C-alpha positions in Angstrom: 12.8 159.7 256.8 15.4 156.9 256.9 14.6 154.0 259.1 16.7 151.1 260.1 14.9 148.1 258.6 16.2 145.7 261.2 15.3 147.7 264.3 12.6 145.3 265.5 14.8 142.2 265.0 17.8 144.0 266.6 15.7 144.8 269.7 14.3 141.3 270.0 17.8 139.8 269.6 19.2 142.2 272.3 16.4 141.4 274.6 16.9 137.6 274.2 20.6 138.1 275.0 19.6 140.2 278.1 17.2 137.6 279.2 20.0 135.0 279.0 22.3 137.2 281.0 19.5 137.7 283.7 19.0 133.9 283.7 22.8 133.3 284.2 22.8 135.8 287.1 19.7 134.2 288.6 19.7 130.5 287.7 17.2 129.5 290.4 14.7 132.3 289.6 14.7 131.6 285.8 15.5 128.3 284.2 14.5 128.9 280.5 14.2 131.8 278.1 12.5 131.9 274.7 12.6 134.4 271.8 8.8 133.9 271.4 5.9 132.2 273.1 6.7 128.5 273.1 4.3 125.6 272.5 5.3 124.2 275.8 7.5 125.4 278.6 9.0 124.4 281.9 8.7 127.2 284.6 10.1 129.3 285.8 10.7 130.7 282.4 10.4 133.9 280.3 9.4 134.6 276.7 9.3 137.6 274.6 5.7 138.6 273.8 4.0 141.1 271.7 5.3 144.3 270.1 3.2 147.5 269.6 4.6 150.8 268.4 3.9 154.5 268.0 6.0 156.4 265.5 6.5 160.2 265.9 7.7 162.0 262.8 9.1 165.5 262.4 11.5 167.2 260.0 14.7 166.3 262.0 14.1 163.0 263.5 11.9 159.9 263.4 11.2 158.5 266.9 9.9 155.0 267.3 8.3 154.3 270.6 7.7 150.6 270.8 6.3 148.7 273.8 7.6 145.1 274.0 6.4 142.5 276.4 8.3 139.9 278.4 6.2 137.3 280.0 7.6 135.8 283.2 6.0 132.4 283.8 6.3 131.1 287.4 4.2 128.0 287.4 0.7 126.7 287.9 -1.6 128.1 290.5 -1.1 125.7 293.4 -0.7 127.8 296.6 0.5 131.1 298.0 4.1 129.9 297.6 3.7 130.2 293.8 2.7 133.8 294.2 5.6 134.5 296.5 8.0 133.0 294.0 6.4 135.1 291.2 6.9 138.2 293.2 10.5 137.5 293.9 11.1 136.8 290.2 9.3 140.0 289.1 11.2 142.2 291.7 14.6 140.8 290.6 13.7 141.3 286.9 12.6 144.9 287.4 15.7 145.6 289.5 18.0 144.1 286.9 16.6 146.0 284.0 16.2 149.2 286.0 20.0 149.3 286.5 21.5 151.8 284.1 24.0 149.2 282.8 21.0 147.2 281.4 19.0 150.2 280.0 19.7 149.6 276.3 18.3 146.9 274.1 20.2 147.1 270.8 19.2 150.5 269.2 16.5 151.1 271.9 16.7 152.8 275.3 14.4 151.5 278.1 12.2 154.5 279.2 9.6 152.7 281.3 8.5 149.3 282.7 4.9 148.4 283.5 3.8 145.1 285.0 0.6 143.1 285.2 0.0 139.8 286.9 -1.8 137.6 284.5 -2.0 134.0 283.3 -1.3 132.1 280.2 -3.0 128.8 279.2 -0.9 126.3 277.2 -2.4 123.2 275.6 -0.2 120.2 275.1 -0.1 117.9 272.1 -2.4 115.4 274.0 -5.0 118.1 274.5 -4.3 118.7 278.2 -3.9 122.3 279.3 -2.4 124.1 282.2 -2.9 127.6 283.4 0.3 129.3 284.4 0.8 132.3 286.8 2.6 135.1 284.9 3.9 138.6 285.3 3.8 140.5 282.1 6.5 143.2 282.0 6.1 145.9 279.3 9.2 147.8 278.3 8.5 151.3 276.9 11.3 151.9 274.5 12.7 154.8 272.5 14.5 154.4 269.1 15.8 157.5 267.5 16.2 157.3 263.7 17.4 159.7 261.0 15.6 162.7 259.6 14.5 163.6 256.1 
């Protein structure tokens, strides 16, 4: 099999560009985007999270089926309004990437999106920490690569 050695980097780069486009289209819903989990952040923001992958091999084609996370960070848990804002951000994000014009991330095609409400704890340089309300969006992707 012949594999593109830059597929992961190409997908991450395309996803970062897509996050910036979403941010430009929704500047009040998302104010910062990051290529990876930052040491500190200012919500509402998004960062590209973990990558997991399954590879299917046959004589004609290698199919990479990665799952890539985007973590939407709304803010700290302070009241029901935070959850409402998180829901609006998640719905807008899913709608944006569910549109056919945004269904490609570099060499990958978005097949599915799964979400989980969660939280992330970040600790500052001074040792203080904050728990942020998040929605984790997992993109199920498909990357077709050459055969033997």
